[in-house]
C-alpha positions as CSV (number, residue, x, y, z in Angstrom):
1,X,84.4,179.0,146.4
2,X,87.7,178.6,144.5
3,X,89.7,175.6,145.6
4,X,93.5,176.3,145.7
5,X,95.8,173.8,144.0
6,X,98.6,172.7,146.3
7,X,102.1,172.1,145.1
8,X,103.5,168.6,145.1
9,X,107.1,167.6,145.3
10,X,108.7,164.2,145.6
11,X,110.9,163.9,148.6
12,X,114.0,162.3,147.0
13,X,117.7,162.9,147.0
14,X,117.4,166.1,144.9
15,X,114.7,167.4,147.3
16,X,117.0,166.9,150.3
17,X,120.0,168.5,148.5
18,X,117.7,171.4,147.5
19,X,116.6,171.8,151.2
20,X,120.3,171.7,152.4
21,X,121.3,174.3,149.8
22,X,118.4,176.6,150.9
23,X,119.5,176.2,154.6
24,X,123.1,177.0,153.6
25,X,121.9,180.1,151.7
26,X,120.4,181.4,155.0
27,X,123.1,180.3,157.5
28,X,126.0,180.5,155.1
29,X,127.0,184.1,155.9
30,X,127.7,183.0,159.5
31,X,129.5,179.8,158.5
32,X,131.3,180.2,155.2
33,X,133.6,183.1,153.9
34,X,132.1,185.7,151.6
35,X,134.2,184.5,148.6
36,X,132.3,181.2,148.6
37,X,128.9,182.6,149.4
38,X,128.6,185.5,147.1
39,X,129.5,183.5,143.9
40,X,126.9,180.9,145.1
41,X,124.2,183.5,145.4
42,X,125.2,184.9,141.9
43,X,124.9,181.5,140.4
44,X,121.3,181.2,141.8
45,X,120.4,184.6,140.4
46,X,122.0,183.8,137.0
47,X,119.8,180.6,136.7
48,X,116.7,182.7,137.4
49,X,117.7,185.2,134.8
50,X,118.8,182.6,132.2
51,X,116.2,179.9,132.7
52,X,113.4,181.8,134.4
53,X,113.1,179.0,136.9
54,X,115.0,176.9,139.5
55,X,116.7,174.0,137.8
56,X,116.4,171.7,140.8
57,X,112.6,171.9,141.1
58,X,111.9,169.7,138.1
59,X,114.2,167.0,139.5
60,X,112.0,166.5,142.5
61,X,108.7,166.9,140.8
62,X,107.8,170.5,141.7
63,X,106.2,172.3,138.7
64,X,107.2,176.0,139.1
65,X,105.7,177.1,135.8
66,X,103.0,179.0,137.7
67,X,103.7,180.7,141.0
68,X,104.9,177.6,142.8
69,X,108.4,177.7,144.3
70,X,110.4,175.6,146.6
71,X,109.8,178.2,149.3
72,X,106.1,178.2,148.8
73,X,106.1,174.4,148.9
74,X,108.0,174.4,152.2
75,X,105.7,177.0,153.8
76,X,102.6,175.2,152.7
77,X,103.9,171.8,154.0
78,X,104.3,173.6,157.4
79,X,100.7,174.9,157.1
80,X,101.6,178.5,156.4
81,X,99.6,180.1,153.6
82,X,101.6,182.5,151.5
83,X,101.0,184.7,148.5
84,X,102.8,182.6,146.0
85,X,103.2,185.3,143.4
86,X,104.7,187.8,145.8
87,X,106.9,185.2,147.3
88,X,108.2,184.0,143.9
89,X,108.9,187.6,142.9
90,X,110.8,188.3,146.1
91,X,112.8,185.0,146.0
92,X,113.7,185.3,142.3
93,X,114.2,189.0,142.2
94,X,115.6,190.2,145.6
95,X,116.4,187.5,148.1
96,X,119.7,186.2,147.0
97,X,121.0,189.7,146.1
98,X,120.0,190.8,149.7
99,X,121.7,187.7,151.1
100,X,124.9,188.5,149.1
101,X,124.9,192.1,150.2
102,X,124.3,191.0,153.8
103,X,127.2,188.6,153.6
104,X,129.5,191.3,152.3
105,X,128.4,193.8,155.0
106,X,128.7,191.2,157.8
107,X,132.1,189.9,156.8
108,X,133.8,192.8,155.1
109,X,131.9,195.7,156.5
110,X,131.8,194.9,160.2
111,X,134.5,192.2,160.2
112,X,132.5,189.2,161.3
113,X,134.6,186.0,161.0
114,X,132.5,183.1,159.7
115,X,132.9,179.8,161.5
116,X,134.8,178.2,158.7
117,X,137.1,181.0,157.8
């Protein structure tokens, strides 16, 4: 039987900042205006394109050279097993583009006013 290697990350200030930024990425369309959120999403996508990784992972000890990601680490800490490769491909290829499009649709398309508008 093959033993699966778990990801390890140090819980430090960068880890907490990373977690806060992930939470903001998800709730941001309801809280912040699109002109702040969309450039933020594009910066995330640009780092994946340019560096082929998340720059924050190394600062809190998460090796993402394989299929480990911050998301897979969080899910596994909660006891949820995920297909790391598929999750990594989704997060780095589609997630933030979908969130940017959702933000634009929500705020410009249907006129939702974010909390801090």
